[in-house]
C-alpha atoms as one frame of an Amber mdcrd trajectory, in Angstrom:
protein
 -32.843 148.276  81.918 -29.321 148.693  82.681 -28.219 149.546  79.236 -30.956
 152.259  78.785 -29.785 153.894  82.115 -26.138 153.120  81.507 -25.172 156.878
  81.370 -26.877 157.584  84.690 -25.567 154.399  86.692 -21.829 155.373  85.423
 -22.116 158.981  87.025 -23.753 157.229  90.364 -20.951 154.760  90.423 -18.299
 157.535  90.024 -19.743 159.712  92.853 -19.845 156.975  94.961 -16.303 155.458
  94.324 -14.980 159.062  94.751 -16.684 159.162  98.200 -15.225 155.597  99.187
 -11.966 156.413  98.103 -11.872 159.758  99.824 -13.642 158.571 102.974 -10.521
 157.510 105.244  -8.700 160.878 104.392 -11.847 163.112 105.283 -12.452 164.704
 108.930 -15.630 163.137 110.603 -17.849 165.916 109.713 -18.098 167.832 106.170
 -19.403 171.270 105.466 -22.333 171.156 103.231 -23.746 174.484 103.212 -22.284
 177.997 103.210 -23.390 181.564 103.673 -23.020 184.497 101.300 -19.561 185.387
 102.898 -18.444 181.775 102.237 -18.787 180.831 105.964 -19.958 177.392 106.750
 -23.354 177.288 108.049 -24.103 173.553 108.082 -22.408 170.388 108.426 -23.192
 166.769 108.309 -21.191 163.347 109.142 -18.979 162.563 106.421 -21.158 159.353
 105.497 -24.050 161.270 105.089 -22.599 164.168 103.432 -20.877 161.874 100.793
 -24.258 160.129 100.164 -26.192 163.328  99.316 -25.111 163.548  95.823 -25.380
 159.781  94.612 -28.526 159.754  96.602 -30.034 162.823  94.447 -28.606 161.414
  91.229 -30.458 157.972  92.166 -33.763 159.791  92.932 -33.525 161.671  89.616
 -33.041 158.217  87.764 -35.728 156.579  89.589 -38.234 159.404  88.901 -37.328
 160.166  85.459 -39.331 158.022  83.542 -42.564 159.106  85.185 -41.438 162.793
  85.025 -40.966 162.189  80.949 -44.516 161.405  80.721 -45.495 164.668  81.596
 -43.224 166.290  78.926 -44.135 167.247  75.432 -42.658 164.770  72.686 -41.166
 168.040  71.052 -39.192 168.840  74.450 -37.818 165.412  75.206 -34.396 166.264
  73.701 -34.246 169.430  75.862 -35.221 167.657  79.072 -32.845 164.927  78.290
 -30.004 167.419  77.945 -30.986 169.294  81.108 -30.900 166.000  82.863 -27.425
 165.048  81.743 -26.120 168.431  82.467 -27.679 168.019  86.154 -25.427 164.883
  86.475 -22.337 166.755  85.522 -23.095 169.412  88.050 -23.928 167.067  90.680
 -20.707 165.188  89.966 -18.855 168.589  90.292 -20.489 169.196  93.615 -19.267
 166.013  95.077 -15.833 166.623  93.744 -15.867 170.354  95.190 -17.207 168.683
  98.535 -14.514 166.102  98.857 -11.742 168.679  97.906 -13.052 171.267 100.461
 -13.084 168.645 103.219  -9.484 167.572 102.251  -8.487 171.420 103.023  -8.470
 172.909  99.717 -10.743 175.711 100.505 -12.294 177.954  98.081 -15.256 180.186
  97.651 -17.813 177.365  97.661 -20.806 179.874  97.805 -19.667 181.747  94.805
 -19.136 178.390  93.017 -22.639 177.403  93.672 -24.130 180.477  92.252 -22.135
 180.608  89.515 -23.300 177.006  88.562 -26.880 178.191  89.085 -26.278 181.019
  86.755 -25.135 178.846  83.966 -28.224 176.548  84.620 -30.450 179.544  84.094
 -28.558 180.544  80.852 -28.832 177.155  79.525 -32.441 176.499  80.265 -33.227
 180.214  78.897 -31.674 178.864  75.669 -34.568 176.246  75.153 -37.512 177.906
  77.101 -38.776 179.468  74.019 -39.218 175.927  72.436 -41.249 174.487  75.432
 -44.517 173.125  74.346 -47.748 173.189  76.434 -47.803 170.750  79.227 -46.755
 170.206  82.800 -43.324 168.744  82.323 -41.228 171.615  80.824 -41.983 175.372
  81.296 -44.267 177.514  83.268 -47.531 175.464  83.758 -50.326 177.452  85.301
 -53.661 178.207  84.795 -52.936 181.208  82.540 -50.302 179.751  80.205 -52.536
 176.605  79.983 -55.626 178.608  78.909 -54.205 178.933  75.164 -51.448 178.673
  73.051 -50.860 182.392  72.417 -50.182 182.979  76.302 -47.976 180.034  76.551
 -45.882 181.036  73.607 -45.493 184.481  74.675 -44.915 183.679  78.228 -41.990
 181.334  77.277 -40.377 183.666  74.929 -40.367 186.135  77.941 -38.985 183.624
  80.222 -36.147 182.694  77.546 -34.892 186.349  77.658 -35.381 186.898  81.401
 -33.441 183.357  82.196 -30.607 184.457  80.182 -30.454 187.927  81.430 -30.584
 186.704  85.076 -27.774 184.139  84.428 -25.597 186.686  82.649 -26.128 189.082
  85.490 -25.488 186.960  88.495 -22.643 185.440  86.611 -20.980 188.890  86.212
 -21.765 189.895  89.883 -20.047 186.509  91.017 -16.873 187.335  88.855 -17.019
 190.921  90.416 -17.531 189.382  93.847 -17.711 191.465  97.002 -21.019 192.379
  98.701 -22.876 191.891  95.515 -22.880 188.013  96.115 -25.830 188.414  98.592
 -28.039 189.698  95.586 -27.949 186.334  93.674 -31.023 184.763  95.168 -32.984
 187.845  94.872 -32.079 188.081  91.007 -33.049 184.264  90.573 -36.422 184.664
  92.436 -37.133 187.837  90.571 -36.793 186.463  87.062 -39.180 183.630  88.122
 -41.662 186.095  89.526 -41.296 188.392  86.313 -42.078 185.277  84.131 -45.292
 184.297  86.365 -46.388 187.963  86.412 -45.927 188.060  82.404 -48.092 184.976
  82.265 -50.902 186.777  83.910 -50.606 190.000  81.934 -50.528 187.735  78.546
 -53.549 186.169  79.710 -55.574 189.273  80.403 -54.772 190.508  76.897 -55.722
 187.163  75.314 -58.275 185.701  77.658 -61.127 185.978  75.120 -59.189 183.308
  73.223 -58.936 181.075  76.042 -59.883 177.399  75.582 -61.997 177.329  78.732
């Protein structure tokens, strides 16, 4: 069990050690959320704030095996890669949280959005390979109706996710008032994929399994 999850356990331990090491030097409350103008909008006691990342990692680890049962065997490699990337990102969040608490201020909001942009680009590069199922991809009544709808939807999703990621990445580099559009772009990308799945279903419903 330990050997199987060694990669995950190492990351959990690193985040906990970083938190324990930094704890005495941090203020009693830490910022955990920022607005579009990088103004802190939410805080938490430092013990709670430092436990968020390792707690999230532990939750991902505990639910990973059950989640993998929903994933098509052909997509296990992609799901594992995304899982490991998530651990790296969470570790980065823990480091950024500590540095901000120590007084090294930077644009946390922009950094978070750029991280999501990169995730969209990475996921987009694999979505076209998704196989029909509930564990990876856009699983709804339309995509699950037949393989054609599933395949076309995920070919579209792959392009949409990559473009949304690149666009938001560019907007974050440019900065300024454009930062407020990040969430709208991410949300619009997801909506476009769902609308696309419905349109593909309408044009292919005669071939539906049920």
